[in-house]
C-alpha positions in Angstrom: 52.8 124.8 221.2 52.0 123.6 224.6 54.6 121.2 226.0 51.1 118.7 226.7 50.8 118.7 222.7 54.4 118.7 222.6 54.5 115.3 224.8 51.6 113.7 223.0 52.8 114.4 219.4 56.5 113.2 220.1 54.9 109.8 221.6 52.7 109.3 219.1 55.1 109.9 215.7 57.5 107.3 216.7 55.0 104.6 217.2 53.2 105.8 213.9 56.2 105.0 211.8 57.0 102.3 213.3 53.9 101.1 212.9 53.4 102.2 209.3 56.4 100.4 208.0 55.6 97.2 209.6 52.5 97.2 208.2 53.7 98.7 204.8 56.9 95.4 205.3 53.8 93.2 205.6 51.7 94.2 202.7 54.6 94.1 200.3 55.6 90.5 201.7 52.1 89.7 201.3 52.6 91.0 197.5 55.6 88.7 197.1 53.7 85.7 197.8 51.3 86.3 195.5 53.2 87.1 192.5 56.6 85.1 193.4 55.6 82.4 191.3 55.4 84.6 187.8 58.9 86.5 188.7 61.0 83.1 189.8 62.9 81.6 187.2 62.8 84.6 184.5 66.5 85.9 185.3 65.3 89.2 186.5 67.8 91.9 187.1 67.7 92.9 191.1 66.9 97.0 189.8 64.0 95.4 187.9 62.4 93.4 191.3 63.3 96.6 192.7 61.4 98.7 190.9 58.5 96.6 190.9 58.9 96.5 194.6 58.5 100.7 194.5 55.9 100.8 192.6 53.8 98.1 194.7 54.9 99.5 197.4 53.2 102.9 196.5 50.6 101.4 195.3 50.2 100.0 199.5 50.7 103.2 200.9 47.0 103.6 201.2 46.6 100.6 202.8 49.2 100.8 205.3 48.1 104.5 207.0 44.9 103.4 208.6 46.2 100.6 210.0 49.4 102.9 211.4 47.3 105.6 212.6 44.8 102.8 214.6 47.8 101.0 215.9 49.8 104.1 216.9 47.2 105.8 218.4 45.8 102.6 220.4 49.7 102.4 221.7 50.0 106.2 223.0 46.9 106.2 224.8 47.3 103.0 226.1 51.3 103.9 227.4 49.9 107.2 228.6 46.9 105.3 230.4 49.5 102.6 231.8 51.3 105.2 233.4 48.4 107.3 235.0 49.1 110.5 232.9 46.1 110.3 230.7 44.6 110.3 234.9 46.8 112.9 236.0 45.5 115.0 232.8 41.9 114.2 233.6 42.0 115.2 237.1 43.8 118.9 235.9 40.6 119.4 234.4 41.3 118.6 230.7 38.7 117.0 228.5 39.3 114.0 226.4 38.8 115.7 223.3 41.3 118.6 224.5 44.0 115.9 225.1 43.1 114.5 221.8 43.6 117.7 219.9 46.8 117.6 218.3 46.3 114.2 217.4 43.2 115.4 215.6 44.9 118.2 213.5 47.6 115.8 212.8 45.4 113.2 211.4 43.6 115.6 209.7 46.6 116.9 207.4 47.6 113.2 207.2 44.2 112.6 205.6 44.8 115.2 203.5 48.1 114.6 202.6 46.3 111.1 201.6 44.1 112.3 199.7 46.4 114.3 197.3 49.0 111.4 197.1 46.1 109.1 196.1 44.5 111.6 194.0 48.3 112.0 192.0 51.2 109.7 192.8 49.2 106.7 193.3 47.6 106.4 189.9 50.8 107.0 187.9 52.5 104.6 190.9 50.0 102.1 190.0 50.3 102.6 185.8 53.7 101.6 186.2 53.3 98.7 188.3 51.2 97.4 185.8 52.5 98.0 182.6 55.7 95.9 184.6 54.2 93.4 186.2 52.5 92.8 182.7 56.0 92.8 181.2 57.8 90.4 183.6 54.4 87.9 182.8 55.0 87.9 179.5 58.5 87.3 179.6 60.1 84.3 178.8 62.2 82.0 181.5 65.7 82.0 181.8 67.6 79.4 179.9 67.5 76.2 182.3 68.4 73.3 179.9 68.1 70.4 182.2 69.1 66.5 181.6 66.5 64.2 179.8 64.3 66.8 179.1 63.9 68.5 176.1 63.7 72.3 176.1 61.7 73.6 173.6 62.2 77.7 174.9 64.2 78.4 171.6 62.6 79.4 169.2 63.0 76.9 166.0 65.2 74.9 168.6 64.7 71.8 170.6 67.7 70.5 172.8 68.4 67.3 174.9 71.5 66.7 177.1 72.3 63.8 178.5 74.1 65.0 181.6 75.5 68.1 182.8 78.2 68.9 184.6 78.2 70.8 188.2 79.3 74.3 186.5 76.1 74.3 184.6 77.6 75.2 181.1 79.5 72.0 180.5 76.9 69.2 178.7 77.0 65.7 177.6 75.4 64.1 174.4 73.9 66.9 173.1 71.0 67.0 170.7 69.9 69.4 168.9 66.7 69.7 166.5 67.0 72.7 164.0 63.0 73.5 163.2 64.2 76.7 162.0 62.7 76.3 158.3 60.8 73.6 158.8 58.6 72.0 161.7 59.9 68.1 161.1 62.9 66.8 162.3 65.3 67.5 159.1 68.5 68.2 160.9 69.7 66.7 163.6 73.2 67.7 165.4 74.8 65.0 167.8 77.9 65.9 169.7 79.5 63.8 172.5 80.0 67.1 174.6 79.0 70.8 174.6 80.0 74.0 176.7 77.7 76.8 176.7 78.8 80.5 177.0 76.8 83.6 176.9 77.9 86.7 174.1 77.0 90.1 173.0 75.8 91.4 176.5 74.1 88.3 176.9 71.9 88.1 173.9 73.2 85.3 172.4 74.1 81.8 173.8 76.9 80.1 172.2 77.2 76.1 172.1 80.7 74.9 171.5 80.0 71.0 170.1 83.0 68.6 170.4 83.4 65.4 168.0 80.0 65.0 166.7 77.7 64.7 163.8 75.5 66.5 161.7 72.7 64.7 160.1 70.4 66.5 157.2 67.9 65.2 155.5 67.5 66.9 151.9 64.4 67.6 150.3 64.9 68.9 147.0 62.3 69.0 144.2 63.7 65.6 142.7 63.1 63.9 146.2 59.8 65.0 146.8 58.8 63.6 143.8 59.8 60.3 144.4 59.6 60.5 148.1 63.2 59.5 148.2 64.9 61.7 150.8 69.1 61.3 150.7 70.6 61.7 154.3 73.5 63.3 154.5 76.0 63.1 157.5 78.5 65.4 158.4 81.2 64.2 161.2 82.8 67.5 162.9 85.5 67.9 166.0 84.5 71.6 166.8 81.3 73.5 165.9 80.0 76.7 167.6 75.9 77.3 167.1 74.7 80.4 168.4 71.1 81.0 169.4 68.9 84.3 169.4 68.2 85.1 172.8 66.7 88.5 172.2 63.3 87.4 173.2 64.3 86.3 176.5 65.2 89.8 177.1 62.5 92.0 179.3 60.4 93.8 176.5 58.9 97.0 178.1 55.6 97.7 176.9 53.8 101.3 176.0 52.0 102.4 178.9 49.5 104.0 177.5 48.0 100.9 176.6 46.9 100.8 180.3 46.3 104.4 181.0 42.5 103.9 180.2 41.8 101.8 182.9 40.0 103.4 185.9 43.0 102.2 188.6 45.0 104.7 186.7 42.9 107.6 186.7 42.8 111.0 189.1 39.5 112.2 190.0 39.2 114.9 187.4 40.4 111.9 184.8 37.1 110.2 186.2 34.7 112.8 186.4 35.6 113.6 182.6 34.9 109.6 181.9 31.9 109.8 183.4 30.7 112.7 181.3 32.2 110.7 178.6 30.0 107.7 179.2 27.0 109.2 179.9 27.0 110.8 176.6 28.0 107.6 175.0 24.7 106.1 177.2 22.3 109.1 176.1 23.4 108.9 172.5 23.0 105.2 172.4 19.5 105.5 173.8 18.6 107.6 170.7 19.3 105.6 168.4 17.6 102.3 170.1 14.3 104.8 170.4 14.4 105.7 166.6 15.3 102.0 165.1 12.1 101.2 167.6 9.9 103.9 166.0 10.9 102.6 162.7 9.8 99.4 163.1 6.7 100.6 164.6 5.4 103.1 161.6 6.4 99.7 159.4 4.0 97.5 161.5 1.5 100.4 161.2 
């Protein structure tokens, strides 16, 4: 390698890597700004967010590369022109094409690598990204019981608390409406105090209630017939209620559901899809032509 080529490549690689990562960072921040509302309040683990950002970064590489090539080229030749190195090269009899030759070769190899990346890596990353983003969008928000607000995200229950300690676990004036077996308020629990805790690897929410009452409206056959429902009130000093939180976990959907989208296909798969669509088009055209011919023969 000539010293001139080595000088140009070393002057170009640094700005190229710098501008590439800056452009990629800006695009990832734009992605976060766009989808932040769908991730906040879901109680996502850090590794889930990291996985989503890795897939998003892989999808944004084809956008960051052209910007990096453009900006690094401007910076490299701008620095050469500012220090009169470009003038010295031209005065030595070197043409601009010859000066740019190593960078042109580097850009050609970079373009070929970008093509293989977009054809093989990008569809797979896009498939995983779309699947994970779909799962995050459909995940229930994390437990967030606020004072004076009816909390309805736990299936079969409605919870209301009067006040809440700063620790986020101690509750006062707790009311629980049990709708597991009916949509009506036939069973209500009230407690002066409650303490929340998680159990079973965060799969259950345990609510320990203190000094309260359980109101249960009994609806047997006789009560339904007479429309006279007896009310049973039970006092308790301490009671533990467990809520199933498995529905709050992030459920991974089957990636096979998204694989036929055109953004998840490489070049060979797209060509097969085009051939399939052409065959379907010809088949539908023949069927329509046959139906049209039958109608014309009927009126003759």
